[in-house]
N, C-alpha and C positions, 0 to 999 in steps of 0.2 A: 779652544776654539775658534776655528777665523771666523769672518764675516759672511763668508762665503758658505761654509758650513753651515751656520744661522738661516743663509738663506735658502739653501734647499731644505733644510729642516723644515722651516716653516712650510716651505711650497709643499710638501707631504701633506702639513696639516691642513694645508687648503682643499688640496686634492681629494683628502679623505673624509675631510667633513664636507664637500659636497657631494661625495660620491652615498655618505651616509642619507643627507638630505636626499638625495635620488630617490632612496629607500623608503623614507617618511613619506614623501610625497607621492607615491605611487599608491602605498598604505591608505593614506587619507582620500586619494581621487577613489577609490576601490571599496570607501566604507558602505556603499548600498550594493553591493555585487553580491548574489548569493553563492556562497560556499568559498568565500577568498580568504588565503591565509596570510597573515601580517607577516613581514620578514622582519628580520633584528641585522645591521652589520656589527661583524665581531671585529672591533679595532685592534692590532698586534704593531708592536714596536719593531723596526728593521736591525733593532740591533747594532753594535759598532763596525765601524768600516773594515778594523783588522783585530777583531777579537782574539785574548791571549789565549784562549782554549785550556786555561791550568796554570799559565806562569804566576808565577808568584810575582811579580813587580809587573806591572803595566809599562808598555814601551812609550817613552817619553808622555806619560800620562793618556795619548790617545787614545789607546787600545779600548778603552772604558766606554767613551764616546758614543752617542747612539745618532742615529742617523736620521729619526724623525718616524711616522707611522703611517701604516696603509690600512686598510679594511683588507683584512686574511680574506675574509668570507661573511655570504651572507646566508641567512640561514631563516627558512621560513619556519613559523610555529604553529604546529597541526594540534591547535588548542580548541575545545568546542565551541564553536559559533552560537549565541541564543540563535534558536527555533522560534519562528514567527508564523501562525496560522494565516491561512491564504483563503480556505474554502476552495480551492480547484482540488478535485479529485485526483489525477496525476501529479499533482505537484507535492514531492518527498522529501522527508531528511531524514539522516540518518542521528541517532541520538547515540552517540559513541565511536568505536575506533569504525575503520573501514572506508571501502570508496563504491561506488558506484561504475560498473564495467559497461563501456560504451566501445562498439566497433564501430572504425571508422577505417575506410582504405586499406582495409585489408589488415590494421593493427588493433591490438587491445590498448584504448585509452583508460584514464580512471578519472572521477570528479567528484565532488562533495553537493556540487547544484544541482538540486534534482528538481530541473525545470522541464518537464516531461509532456510528452501529450500522443495521441495516438493520431496515424496519419490513416488513409480512406481503406489502406490493406489493412489495419489491424494493428501493425507495429506500434512497438510502445517507442518514441523517438526522445533524443535530447533538443529540446525546441529550437535552441541556440546554433547548434552546429550540423543538425539534422543526422547526426550519430544513433545505431542501433543499440539499445538499453537490453543488456543478456540476462538469461534467466541461465540457472543453474539446474540439471538435470539429477534423478537420483544415482546417475552415474558417475554424478560430479565434471559431467561436461558443461558448453557453455554452447548457447545459442542464443538468435533473436528472440525476444517477447516478444510472443503473437496472439491477438484475441480474435477469434472469428465475429466479425460484426454480427454477421448473420446467422449464429451460432444458435442452436434450439435444443430445448429440452424435451426428449420425447413422451410423446402421451403414454399412460398407461390406461387401458378402458376399465370401466367399471365391472367389479365381479360380484361384488355383494353391498347389500344394505341391510340395516338393521334397524329394528321399530321398537316403541316403546311406549308407556301408556295403558288404557284401560279401554277395552271394546265392551259396551254397556250392556247386559244382558235385557236393559228396558228398553234400547234404542234399537229401531228399523235399518238404518244407515248410518254410515260414518264416512270420511274422504281425510286424506293426508295429501296434500298439492305443492307443486312447486318442488317436486322432486329434482334437483340435476345430476345428469350422469355422463359420462364421459363413454362416447362409442369407440368402434373400433377404429375406427378415422382418426381419432383425437379431438375431436368435436364434441359440444355439449348441448347435450339434450333433456328437454325438462318433461318428464313423467309426472301423471297425477295417481292415486289408488283411492277406487270408491269400494266400499264394505258395504253389503247389504247381510243383513241377520236372517240366517235360514229358518231359524227355528218360532219368529213370529212374524204375522204378517199385518198392516194397518189397513182398515177400512173404514171412514166416516167417522174417526177420530175414535176408533176401541182397536184396541192390540190384541189379536188371538194368537194362540200358540199353536203351531202346525208341522214346523218341520222338523230338523235333527237338531235336538239340543247342544247348544255351544259350537253350532256351526255356522260359518260367514262365507260368503261368495265375494272373491277380490276379483275387480278386472280394473288392467292397467290400461293405460290411456295415454298416447303422445298430446304435444301441447296444441295439437290440431283437436284434439277429442278421439283422435281415432282409434281405435281398441288393436292394442297388441297383443294383451296376452290376458287368460284369466284362471281363474284357479280357487279350490278352496281352502280355507283352515278353519281347524277346530280346536276348542279347549275342553279342559276335563271339568269334572264336576265342582274342584276346589279352584276354578279360574286360571290353572295352567296350563299353555299350550300343550295339545295330544302329540305325541312321539308319532312321527309320519305323516302330520296333518301340519307342520309350524313352519313349513318353506313354501317357498312357490318359484321354479325356475321358469326362466322364459328368456327366448332367444331378441336378441336387440340389432335390428338394423340400421347401418347409416346411408348416408344419401348418394353412395359409391358402390354401395351392395355391401359394403364388408360387416361380418355378423360377428356377435360376441353376444356370452351369455350373464347373465344378471340373476344372483339368486337373491331372494327376498326373505328374510330371516324374522321371526316372529317371536321368539323366545326359545329357551331350553328349559323343559320341565324338571330336569334334574337337578340343574342350579335356582330354577325359580326366579329367572330374569329375563327381561325381554316385556313382550306384551301380555296383560292379561284379561280377563272376561269377566268381571265381576257386576252384579245389581250395582247400577250407578244412576239411576233415574232412566232420563231419555239421552242425558248426554255424555258421549263420547270424548277420552283425550288421548286417542291415539296420535302419535305424532313420531316421525323420521329421528333414531337414533342417532346412525353414524353411516355416512356411504364412501365406498374407497374409488379410485380413479381419479389421476391425472390428467387435464388438456394440455395441448402442446403448448408448449409456452417458446416466447421468444426471448431473447435477450433484452432486457432493458435497463443493467445498472453494472456499474464494474467498479469494485473497491478493491485496497490494497491494505493487507493487516498488517499489524506490527512485525511478522516473521517475514514480508515481501512475500505472502502469496496473496495469489489476484483472486477474487472473491466475485462471482458473477451473480446473479438477481435474474428472475425469470419473470415474465408476464403472469405464468402460473402459480407465483407462490415458491417456487421451489428456488434452492440454492445448488450451485455448484464449485468448484473450484478449477484454478488455471495455472499456469506455470508460476515457477517462486524466482524473485530476483535475488541476480548473484550478488556476493558481497568481497572485494577483495580486499585482503589485510596483507601489511606490510611491514618486516621486523623493523625496518630503519626508514619510516615514509622520506626523511629529509634526503635521501639521495635522488628521489625523483626527479623529474624536469619537468619545470612548469612551461607550458608549450601556447598558452592565453587561453582565454574564453572559460576560462575556471577547468581547463584539463590539464592534465598532469600525465606524464609517460615514463617508463623505463629508458634510461641513458642505453644507446647502442653499446655494445662490450660490458655491459655492466652483469655483476653476480645479483643485483638484485630478483630477488624471486619475488611473483604474487601468490598469497593462497587465497583461494576460492572458496567461498563458502554461502552459508543463507544466515540473513540475519540472526544475531542472538547465540550463534554457534559459535564455538571458538572464540570466544572473548570478542566475537563482532556485536556492532551496538544493533538497536533495534529500529525500524521502519517507523517513523511519524508522517502519517499521509495528511493528507490536505496544507502542508506545512512546507516552508523552506528554512534553509539555515541560512542565516545572517554571517555576512561576515566577522571576522573574529577580531576586528581593528578595535583598539582603545583608545580613543580619543584622547582622553585626558595623559594617557602615557605618552601617545604620541609629542604631543605639545609639551609635555617635559623634556623629550628628546629634542625636541628643537631648541629651547630655553639652552639646554647643555650645548649643542652643537653651537647654537650663535655665538655664544660665548667664548669657544676654543676659536672659529671663525676671525673672531674677533681679536683674539690674543694673537694669532700666527699671522692675522694681517700685520700688527702692530709691530711684532718682533721682524717680520721684513721689511715695516719700514726703518725701523731702528739699523739693522743690517746695510737698507740701503746710504741710509744718512751718513754711520761710517764709513764707508765706502767711498762715499762723496767727500768726507773731510780728507778721509786718505791721498784721493786722488789730488786735491787743490791743495796739500802740505807738501807733496811730493815735487806738482810745478810751482812750486813756490807762490803762491795766491793766499 
């Protein structure tokens, strides 16, 4: 090998080590970049200038001499990064394989950095690039993920209320207050019931049996004390509700004039459930059992579950579901182009295809909300690579110095110095 060959070979080492060091410096610089994937520089020898290709004897011994080294390829490592909790409801991490799908400038791009936020229109956006986060429908098609901030849960008017406890035959009156019902407009109203024992009257502290045994008058009033309805309920001799007299129906009007019908149910004589009327002194224990109906609900909370499904919470206590996040999978993600800002894209004229699906389906990872995936950069491994590159760079530099010295000596000897 000539001194010139040594110079050229050592130069390839210097260039290659510098290139690999650039890769490492980029990894270390992005240590705190969510979703960043570290890269490895793959070295390959350049081989002989005149390879034998099967000759039994090398030509003058030169055919087997290599020309140095090069960085043949820089490959990203798509290993899982640590997942860190942030407490932000729209920060998302993928635990496993797959990419979030974003739509930007008419193109789909992909990322592992789930730093998302909702804009004023309810679109879920990548907070760094402003790209639209994509949802996947039941038909497998992609669309922008949107949550209407003014979304409501429609009201359901109250249609029935049930009662439990005992109306004591020894008491003259009883009451149930603070019965919250929903009218036809979705507004809440507070009603009260007053019970009067039709079987007895009380005067000057004495009780006299005068009316129908087991009969009670019921008066329904609103929050202002105005009477809405009245009726009668009766009980059999065994204290169970009497068939045909165990319910009371009335019409409730809203402020806007809409009406709905409410049925008050005091028990079933066949199953002996609900309200009873036994002797219990002068104290009754009748109380509200259940009441249906749901008031108008406004959207108060948005969360995302492990399947990427939007979960909605409303002010009336009801919940609902929205769209579902799309997850993209690739057979060979190494072929993706890194385009900056933690985004990846399919190269032009590439045969690489994205497979769109949902979290946890077809091998896709699951969604971890209120969290971000950190960079998968291993500092200890990167520092080890730096030490090895430093030694290699020093060695190549030393060879370059020695080769230069030999050429200088040759030049001096030829010129008689």
